[in-house]
N, CA, C and O atoms as a Tripos MOL2 file, in Angstrom:
@<TRIPOS>MOLECULE
protein
  280   279    70     0     0
PROTEIN
NO_CHARGES

@<TRIPOS>ATOM
      1 N        -121.3440   69.2760   83.4770 N.3       1 MET1
      2 CA       -121.6920   68.0440   84.1670 C.3       1 MET1
      3 C        -122.5590   67.1990   83.2370 C.2       1 MET1
      4 O        -123.4720   67.7170   82.5940 O.2       1 MET1
      5 N        -122.2800   65.9310   83.1680 N.am      2 VAL2
      6 CA       -123.0070   64.9930   82.3120 C.3       2 VAL2
      7 C        -124.0050   64.1990   83.1590 C.2       2 VAL2
      8 O        -123.6860   63.7670   84.2670 O.2       2 VAL2
      9 N        -125.2010   64.0140   82.6290 N.am      3 ALA3
     10 CA       -126.2060   63.2050   83.3300 C.3       3 ALA3
     11 C        -125.6780   61.7980   83.5310 C.2       3 ALA3
     12 O        -124.9860   61.2610   82.6660 O.2       3 ALA3
     13 N        -125.9980   61.2010   84.6610 N.am      4 LYS4
     14 CA       -125.5220   59.8540   84.9850 C.3       4 LYS4
     15 C        -125.8480   58.8480   83.8770 C.2       4 LYS4
     16 O        -125.0370   57.9720   83.5770 O.2       4 LYS4
     17 N        -127.0360   58.9710   83.2680 N.am      5 SER5
     18 CA       -127.4380   58.0340   82.2140 C.3       5 SER5
     19 C        -126.6050   58.1910   80.9480 C.2       5 SER5
     20 O        -126.6230   57.3130   80.0860 O.2       5 SER5
     21 N        -125.8740   59.3000   80.8220 N.am      6 ARG6
     22 CA       -125.0560   59.5420   79.6320 C.3       6 ARG6
     23 C        -123.5740   59.2770   79.8530 C.2       6 ARG6
     24 O        -122.7820   59.3460   78.9130 O.2       6 ARG6
     25 N        -123.2000   58.9760   81.0840 N.am      7 GLU7
     26 CA       -121.7890   58.7170   81.3760 C.3       7 GLU7
     27 C        -121.2760   57.5360   80.5630 C.2       7 GLU7
     28 O        -121.9260   56.4920   80.4990 O.2       7 GLU7
     29 N        -120.1090   57.7020   79.9430 N.am      8 GLY8
     30 CA       -119.4950   56.6250   79.1850 C.3       8 GLY8
     31 C        -120.1330   56.3760   77.8320 C.2       8 GLY8
     32 O        -119.8410   55.3670   77.1910 O.2       8 GLY8
     33 N        -120.9980   57.2780   77.3850 N.am      9 LYS9
     34 CA       -121.6950   57.0980   76.1080 C.3       9 LYS9
     35 C        -121.2870   58.2050   75.1400 C.2       9 LYS9
     36 O        -120.7920   59.2550   75.5510 O.2       9 LYS9
     37 N        -121.5020   57.9550   73.8550 N.am     10 MET10
     38 CA       -121.2360   58.9430   72.8140 C.3      10 MET10
     39 C        -122.5270   59.2620   72.0920 C.2      10 MET10
     40 O        -123.4110   58.4150   71.9660 O.2      10 MET10
     41 N        -122.6270   60.5070   71.6160 N.am     11 GLN11
     42 CA       -123.7970   60.9070   70.8530 C.3      11 GLN11
     43 C        -123.6370   60.4660   69.4020 C.2      11 GLN11
     44 O        -122.5450   60.5400   68.8400 O.2      11 GLN11
     45 N        -124.7290   60.0080   68.8030 N.am     12 LEU12
     46 CA       -124.7850   59.6210   67.3970 C.3      12 LEU12
     47 C        -125.8970   60.4430   66.7700 C.2      12 LEU12
     48 O        -127.0400   60.3920   67.2240 O.2      12 LEU12
     49 N        -125.5730   61.1990   65.7330 N.am     13 ALA13
     50 CA       -126.5710   62.1010   65.1490 C.3      13 ALA13
     51 C        -126.4240   62.1620   63.6420 C.2      13 ALA13
     52 O        -125.4300   61.6890   63.0900 O.2      13 ALA13
     53 N        -127.3970   62.7350   62.9830 N.am     14 GLY14
     54 CA       -127.3480   62.9030   61.5440 C.3      14 GLY14
     55 C        -128.3950   63.8920   61.0910 C.2      14 GLY14
     56 O        -129.2450   64.3220   61.8710 O.2      14 GLY14
     57 N        -128.3250   64.2450   59.8310 N.am     15 TYR15
     58 CA       -129.3030   65.1560   59.2350 C.3      15 TYR15
     59 C        -130.1540   64.3680   58.2540 C.2      15 TYR15
     60 O        -129.6310   63.6810   57.3770 O.2      15 TYR15
     61 N        -131.4790   64.4730   58.4070 N.am     16 PHE16
     62 CA       -132.4020   63.6950   57.6130 C.3      16 PHE16
     63 C        -133.4990   64.5870   57.0620 C.2      16 PHE16
     64 O        -133.7520   65.6750   57.5790 O.2      16 PHE16
     65 N        -134.1450   64.1150   56.0110 N.am     17 ASP17
     66 CA       -135.2760   64.8220   55.4180 C.3      17 ASP17
     67 C        -136.3450   64.9870   56.5040 C.2      17 ASP17
     68 O        -136.7130   64.0090   57.1560 O.2      17 ASP17
     69 N        -136.8450   66.2010   56.7040 N.am     18 PRO18
     70 CA       -137.8490   66.4200   57.7520 C.3      18 PRO18
     71 C        -139.0740   65.5150   57.6260 C.2      18 PRO18
     72 O        -139.6670   65.1370   58.6360 O.2      18 PRO18
     73 N        -139.4580   65.1650   56.4030 N.am     19 ARG19
     74 CA       -140.6140   64.2700   56.2240 C.3      19 ARG19
     75 C        -140.3170   62.8880   56.7880 C.2      19 ARG19
     76 O        -141.1970   62.2340   57.3470 O.2      19 ARG19
     77 N        -139.0660   62.4450   56.6370 N.am     20 ASP20
     78 CA       -138.6830   61.1350   57.1840 C.3      20 ASP20
     79 C        -138.6540   61.1750   58.7070 C.2      20 ASP20
     80 O        -139.0570   60.2160   59.3650 O.2      20 ASP20
     81 N        -138.1780   62.2850   59.2650 N.am     21 VAL21
     82 CA       -138.1500   62.4340   60.7250 C.3      21 VAL21
     83 C        -139.5750   62.4090   61.2710 C.2      21 VAL21
     84 O        -139.8490   61.7480   62.2720 O.2      21 VAL21
     85 N        -140.4740   63.1260   60.6160 N.am     22 PHE22
     86 CA       -141.8680   63.1510   61.0420 C.3      22 PHE22
     87 C        -142.4720   61.7440   60.9890 C.2      22 PHE22
     88 O        -143.1890   61.3370   61.9030 O.2      22 PHE22
     89 N        -142.1830   61.0160   59.9290 N.am     23 THR23
     90 CA       -142.6840   59.6440   59.7900 C.3      23 THR23
     91 C        -142.1490   58.7720   60.9160 C.2      23 THR23
     92 O        -142.8990   58.0020   61.5140 O.2      23 THR23
     93 N        -140.8540   58.8880   61.2090 N.am     24 LEU24
     94 CA       -140.2640   58.1130   62.3120 C.3      24 LEU24
     95 C        -140.9540   58.4500   63.6260 C.2      24 LEU24
     96 O        -141.2650   57.5530   64.4100 O.2      24 LEU24
     97 N        -141.1950   59.7300   63.8730 N.am     25 GLN25
     98 CA       -141.8710   60.1360   65.1070 C.3      25 GLN25
     99 C        -143.2820   59.5600   65.1840 C.2      25 GLN25
    100 O        -143.7340   59.1820   66.2650 O.2      25 GLN25
    101 N        -143.9770   59.4870   64.0620 N.am     26 GLU26
    102 CA       -145.3090   58.8850   64.0460 C.3      26 GLU26
    103 C        -145.2510   57.3920   64.3720 C.2      26 GLU26
    104 O        -146.0700   56.8860   65.1390 O.2      26 GLU26
    105 N        -144.2780   56.6930   63.7860 N.am     27 VAL27
    106 CA       -144.1230   55.2570   64.0470 C.3      27 VAL27
    107 C        -143.8120   55.0280   65.5310 C.2      27 VAL27
    108 O        -144.3750   54.1300   66.1580 O.2      27 VAL27
    109 N        -142.9230   55.8380   66.0790 N.am     28 ILE28
    110 CA       -142.5680   55.7150   67.4930 C.3      28 ILE28
    111 C        -143.7830   55.9920   68.3780 C.2      28 ILE28
    112 O        -144.0000   55.2940   69.3690 O.2      28 ILE28
    113 N        -144.5730   57.0030   68.0290 N.am     29 ALA29
    114 CA       -145.7740   57.3150   68.8090 C.3      29 ALA29
    115 C        -146.7650   56.1520   68.7700 C.2      29 ALA29
    116 O        -147.3470   55.7920   69.7930 O.2      29 ALA29
    117 N        -146.9550   55.5650   67.5820 N.am     30 ARG30
    118 CA       -147.8620   54.4080   67.4580 C.3      30 ARG30
    119 C        -147.3790   53.2440   68.3090 C.2      30 ARG30
    120 O        -148.1670   52.5960   68.9980 O.2      30 ARG30
    121 N        -146.0700   52.9850   68.2560 N.am     31 GLU31
    122 CA       -145.5290   51.8800   69.0500 C.3      31 GLU31
    123 C        -145.6700   52.1570   70.5400 C.2      31 GLU31
    124 O        -145.9510   51.2460   71.3200 O.2      31 GLU31
    125 N        -145.4750   53.4090   70.9380 N.am     32 SER32
    126 CA       -145.6310   53.7750   72.3540 C.3      32 SER32
    127 C        -147.0480   53.4870   72.8320 C.2      32 SER32
    128 O        -147.2460   52.9320   73.9130 O.2      32 SER32
    129 N        -148.0250   53.8650   72.0250 N.am     33 VAL33
    130 CA       -149.4250   53.6190   72.3840 C.3      33 VAL33
    131 C        -149.6870   52.1200   72.4550 C.2      33 VAL33
    132 O        -150.3140   51.6350   73.3970 O.2      33 VAL33
    133 N        -149.2110   51.4010   71.4660 N.am     34 LYS34
    134 CA       -149.4420   49.9500   71.4060 C.3      34 LYS34
    135 C        -148.8670   49.2250   72.6160 C.2      34 LYS34
    136 O        -149.5060   48.3290   73.1680 O.2      34 LYS34
    137 N        -147.6500   49.6140   73.0310 N.am     35 ARG35
    138 CA       -147.0250   48.9010   74.1480 C.3      35 ARG35
    139 C        -147.3780   49.4900   75.5080 C.2      35 ARG35
    140 O        -147.0650   48.9010   76.5430 O.2      35 ARG35
    141 N        -148.0310   50.6550   75.5060 N.am     36 GLY36
    142 CA       -148.4820   51.2430   76.7600 C.3      36 GLY36
    143 C        -147.4050   51.9580   77.5450 C.2      36 GLY36
    144 O        -147.6090   52.2920   78.7120 O.2      36 GLY36
    145 N        -146.2700   52.1960   76.9290 N.am     37 SER37
    146 CA       -145.2090   52.9680   77.5700 C.3      37 SER37
    147 C        -144.4440   53.7210   76.4820 C.2      37 SER37
    148 O        -144.4200   53.3150   75.3200 O.2      37 SER37
    149 N        -143.8300   54.8150   76.8850 N.am     38 ARG38
    150 CA       -143.1760   55.6940   75.9250 C.3      38 ARG38
    151 C        -141.9300   55.0530   75.3260 C.2      38 ARG38
    152 O        -141.0890   54.5090   76.0420 O.2      38 ARG38
    153 N        -141.8250   55.1260   74.0150 N.am     39 LYS39
    154 CA       -140.6010   54.7450   73.3110 C.3      39 LYS39
    155 C        -139.9850   56.0350   72.8130 C.2      39 LYS39
    156 O        -140.6870   56.8850   72.2670 O.2      39 LYS39
    157 N        -138.6940   56.1930   72.9900 N.am     40 THR40
    158 CA       -138.0210   57.4160   72.5900 C.3      40 THR40
    159 C        -137.3130   57.2300   71.2490 C.2      40 THR40
    160 O        -137.1260   56.1060   70.7820 O.2      40 THR40
    161 N        -136.9270   58.3410   70.6420 N.am     41 VAL41
    162 CA       -136.1300   58.2870   69.4170 C.3      41 VAL41
    163 C        -134.8210   57.5620   69.7170 C.2      41 VAL41
    164 O        -134.3230   56.8070   68.8820 O.2      41 VAL41
    165 N        -134.2680   57.7860   70.8940 N.am     42 GLN42
    166 CA       -133.0320   57.0990   71.2710 C.3      42 GLN42
    167 C        -133.2510   55.5900   71.3290 C.2      42 GLN42
    168 O        -132.3960   54.8270   70.8770 O.2      42 GLN42
    169 N        -134.3770   55.1490   71.8770 N.am     43 ASP43
    170 CA       -134.7040   53.7160   71.8950 C.3      43 ASP43
    171 C        -134.7560   53.1660   70.4680 C.2      43 ASP43
    172 O        -134.2010   52.1080   70.1720 O.2      43 ASP43
    173 N        -135.4400   53.9150   69.5880 N.am     44 ALA44
    174 CA       -135.5820   53.4760   68.1950 C.3      44 ALA44
    175 C        -134.2330   53.4330   67.4890 C.2      44 ALA44
    176 O        -133.9530   52.5030   66.7330 O.2      44 ALA44
    177 N        -133.3930   54.4440   67.7370 N.am     45 MET45
    178 CA       -132.0750   54.4730   67.1010 C.3      45 MET45
    179 C        -131.1930   53.3250   67.5920 C.2      45 MET45
    180 O        -130.4280   52.7550   66.8140 O.2      45 MET45
    181 N        -131.2950   52.9850   68.8700 N.am     46 ALA46
    182 CA       -130.5330   51.8570   69.3980 C.3      46 ALA46
    183 C        -130.9740   50.5630   68.7210 C.2      46 ALA46
    184 O        -130.1460   49.7190   68.3770 O.2      46 ALA46
    185 N        -132.2830   50.4140   68.5330 N.am     47 GLU47
    186 CA       -132.8210   49.2390   67.8430 C.3      47 GLU47
    187 C        -132.3410   49.1940   66.3920 C.2      47 GLU47
    188 O        -131.9510   48.1390   65.8920 O.2      47 GLU47
    189 N        -132.3730   50.3430   65.7230 N.am     48 MET48
    190 CA       -131.9220   50.4010   64.3290 C.3      48 MET48
    191 C        -130.4350   50.0840   64.2120 C.2      48 MET48
    192 O        -130.0130   49.4060   63.2760 O.2      48 MET48
    193 N        -129.6420   50.5750   65.1630 N.am     49 LEU49
    194 CA       -128.2050   50.3090   65.1520 C.3      49 LEU49
    195 C        -127.9250   48.8140   65.3030 C.2      49 LEU49
    196 O        -127.1060   48.2490   64.5790 O.2      49 LEU49
    197 N        -128.6180   48.1800   66.2560 N.am     50 ARG50
    198 CA       -128.4410   46.7330   66.4430 C.3      50 ARG50
    199 C        -128.8770   45.9650   65.2030 C.2      50 ARG50
    200 O        -128.1840   45.0470   64.7630 O.2      50 ARG50
    201 N        -130.0390   46.3410   64.6300 N.am     51 ASP51
    202 CA       -130.5410   45.6550   63.4350 C.3      51 ASP51
    203 C        -129.5930   45.8290   62.2480 C.2      51 ASP51
    204 O        -129.3510   44.8770   61.5060 O.2      51 ASP51
    205 N        -129.0620   47.0230   62.0670 N.am     52 TYR52
    206 CA       -128.1500   47.2860   60.9570 C.3      52 TYR52
    207 C        -126.8710   46.4550   61.1030 C.2      52 TYR52
    208 O        -126.4010   45.8510   60.1390 O.2      52 TYR52
    209 N        -126.3250   46.4330   62.2920 N.am     53 CYS53
    210 CA       -125.1110   45.6430   62.5180 C.3      53 CYS53
    211 C        -125.3900   44.1570   62.3370 C.2      53 CYS53
    212 O        -124.5810   43.4460   61.7410 O.2      53 CYS53
    213 N        -126.5170   43.6820   62.8400 N.am     54 ALA54
    214 CA       -126.8780   42.2710   62.6780 C.3      54 ALA54
    215 C        -127.0140   41.9130   61.2040 C.2      54 ALA54
    216 O        -126.6130   40.8270   60.7860 O.2      54 ALA54
    217 N        -127.5790   42.8240   60.4170 N.am     55 LYS55
    218 CA       -127.7230   42.6130   58.9760 C.3      55 LYS55
    219 C        -126.3670   42.3710   58.3240 C.2      55 LYS55
    220 O        -126.2700   41.6600   57.3240 O.2      55 LYS55
    221 N        -125.3340   42.9560   58.8890 N.am     56 HIS56
    222 CA       -123.9810   42.8230   58.3560 C.3      56 HIS56
    223 C        -123.1340   41.8220   59.1520 C.2      56 HIS56
    224 O        -121.9100   41.7880   59.0290 O.2      56 HIS56
    225 N        -123.8070   41.0190   59.9610 N.am     57 GLY57
    226 CA       -123.1300   39.9560   60.6960 C.3      57 GLY57
    227 C        -122.2700   40.4290   61.8480 C.2      57 GLY57
    228 O        -121.3180   39.7500   62.2330 O.2      57 GLY57
    229 N        -122.5950   41.5870   62.4030 N.am     58 VAL58
    230 CA       -121.8020   42.1490   63.4910 C.3      58 VAL58
    231 C        -122.6650   42.2560   64.7400 C.2      58 VAL58
    232 O        -123.7990   42.7330   64.6860 O.2      58 VAL58
    233 N        -122.1220   41.8100   65.8560 N.am     59 LYS59
    234 CA       -122.8120   41.9580   67.1320 C.3      59 LYS59
    235 C        -122.1320   43.0990   67.8860 C.2      59 LYS59
    236 O        -120.9080   43.1380   68.0050 O.2      59 LYS59
    237 N        -122.9370   44.0150   68.3860 N.am     60 LEU60
    238 CA       -122.3780   45.1500   69.1160 C.3      60 LEU60
    239 C        -121.7770   44.6860   70.4450 C.2      60 LEU60
    240 O        -122.3710   43.8590   71.1370 O.2      60 LEU60
    241 N        -120.6200   45.2070   70.7980 N.am     61 PRO61
    242 CA       -120.0000   44.8230   72.0770 C.3      61 PRO61
    243 C        -120.8880   45.1260   73.2780 C.2      61 PRO61
    244 O        -120.8380   44.4100   74.2780 O.2      61 PRO61
    245 N        -121.6990   46.1770   73.1910 N.am     62 SER62
    246 CA       -122.5580   46.5550   74.3050 C.3      62 SER62
    247 C        -123.8060   45.6750   74.4130 C.2      62 SER62
    248 O        -124.5460   45.7610   75.3930 O.2      62 SER62
    249 N        -124.0350   44.8400   73.4160 N.am     63 ASP63
    250 CA       -125.2420   44.0100   73.3780 C.3      63 ASP63
    251 C        -124.9450   42.5960   73.8770 C.2      63 ASP63
    252 O        -125.2550   41.6080   73.2110 O.2      63 ASP63
    253 N        -124.3470   42.5230   75.0470 N.am     64 THR64
    254 CA       -123.9000   41.2240   75.5660 C.3      64 THR64
    255 C        -125.0490   40.3270   76.0130 C.2      64 THR64
    256 O        -124.9350   39.1020   75.9670 O.2      64 THR64
    257 N        -126.1580   40.9330   76.4460 N.am     65 LYS65
    258 CA       -127.2870   40.1190   76.9230 C.3      65 LYS65
    259 C        -128.5190   40.3130   76.0620 C.2      65 LYS65
    260 O        -129.6200   39.9420   76.4690 O.2      65 LYS65
    261 N        -128.3540   40.8940   74.8670 N.am     66 GLY66
    262 CA       -129.5110   41.1500   74.0160 C.3      66 GLY66
    263 C        -130.3560   42.2930   74.5130 C.2      66 GLY66
    264 O        -131.4860   42.4750   74.0600 O.2      66 GLY66
    265 N        -129.8190   43.0760   75.4510 N.am     67 GLN67
    266 CA       -130.5570   44.2000   76.0190 C.3      67 GLN67
    267 C        -130.1070   45.4860   75.3470 C.2      67 GLN67
    268 O        -128.9940   45.5740   74.8300 O.2      67 GLN67
    269 N        -130.9970   46.4940   75.3610 N.am     68 GLU68
    270 CA       -130.6440   47.7990   74.8420 C.3      68 GLU68
    271 C        -129.5850   48.3930   75.7340 C.2      68 GLU68
    272 O        -129.5900   48.1870   76.9480 O.2      68 GLU68
    273 N        -128.6890   49.1230   75.1360 N.am     69 SER69
    274 CA       -127.6130   49.7460   75.9060 C.3      69 SER69
    275 C        -127.7780   51.2450   75.9310 C.2      69 SER69
    276 O        -126.8000   51.9870   75.8470 O.2      69 SER69
    277 N        -129.0150   51.6940   76.0460 N.am     70 VAL70
    278 CA       -129.2690   53.1430   76.0880 C.3      70 VAL70
    279 C        -129.7230   53.5490   77.4540 C.2      70 VAL70
    280 O        -129.9880   54.7280   77.6910 O.2      70 VAL70
@<TRIPOS>BOND
     1     1     2 1
     2     2     3 1
     3     3     4 2
     4     3     5 am
     5     5     6 1
     6     6     7 1
     7     7     8 2
     8     7     9 am
     9     9    10 1
    10    10    11 1
    11    11    12 2
    12    11    13 am
    13    13    14 1
    14    14    15 1
    15    15    16 2
    16    15    17 am
    17    17    18 1
    18    18    19 1
    19    19    20 2
    20    19    21 am
    21    21    22 1
    22    22    23 1
    23    23    24 2
    24    23    25 am
    25    25    26 1
    26    26    27 1
    27    27    28 2
    28    27    29 am
    29    29    30 1
    30    30    31 1
    31    31    32 2
    32    31    33 am
    33    33    34 1
    34    34    35 1
    35    35    36 2
    36    35    37 am
    37    37    38 1
    38    38    39 1
    39    39    40 2
    40    39    41 am
    41    41    42 1
    42    42    43 1
    43    43    44 2
    44    43    45 am
    45    45    46 1
    46    46    47 1
    47    47    48 2
    48    47    49 am
    49    49    50 1
    50    50    51 1
    51    51    52 2
    52    51    53 am
    53    53    54 1
    54    54    55 1
    55    55    56 2
    56    55    57 am
    57    57    58 1
    58    58    59 1
    59    59    60 2
    60    59    61 am
    61    61    62 1
    62    62    63 1
    63    63    64 2
    64    63    65 am
    65    65    66 1
    66    66    67 1
    67    67    68 2
    68    67    69 am
    69    69    70 1
    70    70    71 1
    71    71    72 2
    72    71    73 am
    73    73    74 1
    74    74    75 1
    75    75    76 2
    76    75    77 am
    77    77    78 1
    78    78    79 1
    79    79    80 2
    80    79    81 am
    81    81    82 1
    82    82    83 1
    83    83    84 2
    84    83    85 am
    85    85    86 1
    86    86    87 1
    87    87    88 2
    88    87    89 am
    89    89    90 1
    90    90    91 1
    91    91    92 2
    92    91    93 am
    93    93    94 1
    94    94    95 1
    95    95    96 2
    96    95    97 am
    97    97    98 1
    98    98    99 1
    99    99   100 2
   100    99   101 am
   101   101   102 1
   102   102   103 1
   103   103   104 2
   104   103   105 am
   105   105   106 1
   106   106   107 1
   107   107   108 2
   108   107   109 am
   109   109   110 1
   110   110   111 1
   111   111   112 2
   112   111   113 am
   113   113   114 1
   114   114   115 1
   115   115   116 2
   116   115   117 am
   117   117   118 1
   118   118   119 1
   119   119   120 2
   120   119   121 am
   121   121   122 1
   122   122   123 1
   123   123   124 2
   124   123   125 am
   125   125   126 1
   126   126   127 1
   127   127   128 2
   128   127   129 am
   129   129   130 1
   130   130   131 1
   131   131   132 2
   132   131   133 am
   133   133   134 1
   134   134   135 1
   135   135   136 2
   136   135   137 am
   137   137   138 1
   138   138   139 1
   139   139   140 2
   140   139   141 am
   141   141   142 1
   142   142   143 1
   143   143   144 2
   144   143   145 am
   145   145   146 1
   146   146   147 1
   147   147   148 2
   148   147   149 am
   149   149   150 1
   150   150   151 1
   151   151   152 2
   152   151   153 am
   153   153   154 1
   154   154   155 1
   155   155   156 2
   156   155   157 am
   157   157   158 1
   158   158   159 1
   159   159   160 2
   160   159   161 am
   161   161   162 1
   162   162   163 1
   163   163   164 2
   164   163   165 am
   165   165   166 1
   166   166   167 1
   167   167   168 2
   168   167   169 am
   169   169   170 1
   170   170   171 1
   171   171   172 2
   172   171   173 am
   173   173   174 1
   174   174   175 1
   175   175   176 2
   176   175   177 am
   177   177   178 1
   178   178   179 1
   179   179   180 2
   180   179   181 am
   181   181   182 1
   182   182   183 1
   183   183   184 2
   184   183   185 am
   185   185   186 1
   186   186   187 1
   187   187   188 2
   188   187   189 am
   189   189   190 1
   190   190   191 1
   191   191   192 2
   192   191   193 am
   193   193   194 1
   194   194   195 1
   195   195   196 2
   196   195   197 am
   197   197   198 1
   198   198   199 1
   199   199   200 2
   200   199   201 am
   201   201   202 1
   202   202   203 1
   203   203   204 2
   204   203   205 am
   205   205   206 1
   206   206   207 1
   207   207   208 2
   208   207   209 am
   209   209   210 1
   210   210   211 1
   211   211   212 2
   212   211   213 am
   213   213   214 1
   214   214   215 1
   215   215   216 2
   216   215   217 am
   217   217   218 1
   218   218   219 1
   219   219   220 2
   220   219   221 am
   221   221   222 1
   222   222   223 1
   223   223   224 2
   224   223   225 am
   225   225   226 1
   226   226   227 1
   227   227   228 2
   228   227   229 am
   229   229   230 1
   230   230   231 1
   231   231   232 2
   232   231   233 am
   233   233   234 1
   234   234   235 1
   235   235   236 2
   236   235   237 am
   237   237   238 1
   238   238   239 1
   239   239   240 2
   240   239   241 am
   241   241   242 1
   242   242   243 1
   243   243   244 2
   244   243   245 am
   245   245   246 1
   246   246   247 1
   247   247   248 2
   248   247   249 am
   249   249   250 1
   250   250   251 1
   251   251   252 2
   252   251   253 am
   253   253   254 1
   254   254   255 1
   255   255   256 2
   256   255   257 am
   257   257   258 1
   258   258   259 1
   259   259   260 2
   260   259   261 am
   261   261   262 1
   262   262   263 1
   263   263   264 2
   264   263   265 am
   265   265   266 1
   266   266   267 1
   267   267   268 2
   268   267   269 am
   269   269   270 1
   270   270   271 1
   271   271   272 2
   272   271   273 am
   273   273   274 1
   274   274   275 1
   275   275   276 2
   276   275   277 am
   277   277   278 1
   278   278   279 1
   279   279   280 2
@<TRIPOS>SUBSTRUCTURE
     1 MET1         2 RESIDUE 1 A MET
     2 VAL2         6 RESIDUE 1 A VAL
     3 ALA3        10 RESIDUE 1 A ALA
     4 LYS4        14 RESIDUE 1 A LYS
     5 SER5        18 RESIDUE 1 A SER
     6 ARG6        22 RESIDUE 1 A ARG
     7 GLU7        26 RESIDUE 1 A GLU
     8 GLY8        30 RESIDUE 1 A GLY
     9 LYS9        34 RESIDUE 1 A LYS
    10 MET10       38 RESIDUE 1 A MET
    11 GLN11       42 RESIDUE 1 A GLN
    12 LEU12       46 RESIDUE 1 A LEU
    13 ALA13       50 RESIDUE 1 A ALA
    14 GLY14       54 RESIDUE 1 A GLY
    15 TYR15       58 RESIDUE 1 A TYR
    16 PHE16       62 RESIDUE 1 A PHE
    17 ASP17       66 RESIDUE 1 A ASP
    18 PRO18       70 RESIDUE 1 A PRO
    19 ARG19       74 RESIDUE 1 A ARG
    20 ASP20       78 RESIDUE 1 A ASP
    21 VAL21       82 RESIDUE 1 A VAL
    22 PHE22       86 RESIDUE 1 A PHE
    23 THR23       90 RESIDUE 1 A THR
    24 LEU24       94 RESIDUE 1 A LEU
    25 GLN25       98 RESIDUE 1 A GLN
    26 GLU26      102 RESIDUE 1 A GLU
    27 VAL27      106 RESIDUE 1 A VAL
    28 ILE28      110 RESIDUE 1 A ILE
    29 ALA29      114 RESIDUE 1 A ALA
    30 ARG30      118 RESIDUE 1 A ARG
    31 GLU31      122 RESIDUE 1 A GLU
    32 SER32      126 RESIDUE 1 A SER
    33 VAL33      130 RESIDUE 1 A VAL
    34 LYS34      134 RESIDUE 1 A LYS
    35 ARG35      138 RESIDUE 1 A ARG
    36 GLY36      142 RESIDUE 1 A GLY
    37 SER37      146 RESIDUE 1 A SER
    38 ARG38      150 RESIDUE 1 A ARG
    39 LYS39      154 RESIDUE 1 A LYS
    40 THR40      158 RESIDUE 1 A THR
    41 VAL41      162 RESIDUE 1 A VAL
    42 GLN42      166 RESIDUE 1 A GLN
    43 ASP43      170 RESIDUE 1 A ASP
    44 ALA44      174 RESIDUE 1 A ALA
    45 MET45      178 RESIDUE 1 A MET
    46 ALA46      182 RESIDUE 1 A ALA
    47 GLU47      186 RESIDUE 1 A GLU
    48 MET48      190 RESIDUE 1 A MET
    49 LEU49      194 RESIDUE 1 A LEU
    50 ARG50      198 RESIDUE 1 A ARG
    51 ASP51      202 RESIDUE 1 A ASP
    52 TYR52      206 RESIDUE 1 A TYR
    53 CYS53      210 RESIDUE 1 A CYS
    54 ALA54      214 RESIDUE 1 A ALA
    55 LYS55      218 RESIDUE 1 A LYS
    56 HIS56      222 RESIDUE 1 A HIS
    57 GLY57      226 RESIDUE 1 A GLY
    58 VAL58      230 RESIDUE 1 A VAL
    59 LYS59      234 RESIDUE 1 A LYS
    60 LEU60      238 RESIDUE 1 A LEU
    61 PRO61      242 RESIDUE 1 A PRO
    62 SER62      246 RESIDUE 1 A SER
    63 ASP63      250 RESIDUE 1 A ASP
    64 THR64      254 RESIDUE 1 A THR
    65 LYS65      258 RESIDUE 1 A LYS
    66 GLY66      262 RESIDUE 1 A GLY
    67 GLN67      266 RESIDUE 1 A GLN
    68 GLU68      270 RESIDUE 1 A GLU
    69 SER69      274 RESIDUE 1 A SER
    70 VAL70      278 RESIDUE 1 A VAL
């Protein structure tokens, strides 16, 4: 059984240097504190995906209203 929040979605994953993962987790923790609510790795990855595509002139189909699709 798949969680309702995951229905219709695909997993995106990769292998990274543990030091880079730790750094990303620190940045996410700092941002969570700054904004007063938890930011997840999934939130950060969605932001990175949108930014990367925008850098290459591509708009994600799921980003119809400029909202995160996670």
